N, C-alpha and C positions, 0 to 999 in steps of 0.2 A: 681721586674719583672726581668726575664733575659734577655740580650740582643738578638734582633733578626737580622739576617743577610739577605740580598737581594742580587742579582746580575742579570746580563743580561745574555742572552743566551751565548755568545762567552766567558763571564767570563772577559772581559776587564774592567767592571765597577762592582764595589762591594760597599754596603753601609751598615750601622749599625743603627738600632733602639734602643734606650734606654729608651724610654717612652712606656704608653700604646697606641695601636690602638684604634680607637673608629669610632664611625659612621659608620660601615660597611655596604656596600649595593651592590646590583647588579643594575646596570644602563643598560637599553635596548634602550637608544636613539639611534639614526641613528650615529651621530658622535662617541660614544663610540663604538659601533659595528664595525664601519670602522676603527676606530684607532687599534683595538684589533684584528680585523679579526676573530671576533666571535659573538655568540648570544647576550652576554652582557658582561660587564666588571664589575669585582668584585674588589672594592677598600674599603680603609679605611682612616680615617684621622690620622694623627700624628703631634704633636707640632713640629716647625721648630727646636726648640733647642734640641729636642729629636732625630734628625736626622743628620747623616754626611756622607759624601762620604769618603769611605776608600782608594779606588783607582779609576783611570780612568775617573775622572771628565772631562778630555780632550775629552773624546769620546762622552760627552753627547750632544745632540743637542736639542733645544727647538723649538716648533712650537706652535703659538698663534692661537689655533683653535678656539676662540671666544674672544671677546674684554675682556682683562685681565686675561685670562686663559692660560696657557703656559704648554703644555704637554712635559715632557722630555723623551728621547728614546736615546738607543744606536745607534751611527751612522752605527756601523759595520752590526749589523743583525736587527736593529729596534725594539728591546725589549723595550715596554712602562716601564718606571721606575719610574716618578712621575710626578706629576701636582704641579704648584705654582700659586698662585691667586694674583693678584694686589690689590683685594679689601679686602683679607684676609691674609697678609703676615706672621702670627705667625704659620699658619699651611700648611702643604703639604697634597697632596692626593696621596695613595700609592697603585698601582695596586697589589693585594695580590697574583697573579700567579708569581711574582718575588720574593717572600720571601721564605726563604728556612725554610718551616715549617713542612715538613714531619715527621722528628723525633719528633717534638713536638706534632704532630697530631698522632703520633703511627700508621702511614699509613703501612698496610700489604703488600703492593706493590706500586712501583712508578706511576702507572697509575689508575686513577677513572674511570670507565665506568658508564655512566648512560643511559637510556633508549633512544631510536633513537628519535630525533627531527621530530616531525609530520609537514609536510610543506602542504600547501593547493595545491590542485590538479592543479592549473595554475601557480604553481612555476617553474621557468626555472634556474635550478643551472647548 
């Protein structure tokens, strides 16, 4: 497997993944939606031994969003970068949006457009 790099929006924090990403999922719970400011969070698991911070770990803050779950984010722009779990310390959760995957996915353009989200008529945005 080729290493995969990831970083925050400001570029102050960077990391390297040397092992497989597993258990990818989209979570639609209210906590993930609020943490990511989106309709869902896409994330995968990685073994802690296959992950390392390359730079900027001093810019990383953690918030214990629920008992034993710590969400790591860039303190400059707030990019969600990792989750660590007291009950499963051998693994991390990685938000896939922070990974540098566009080249690996052969993306023809930097933005992906999807059909508009249909909201109920009583929604107030």
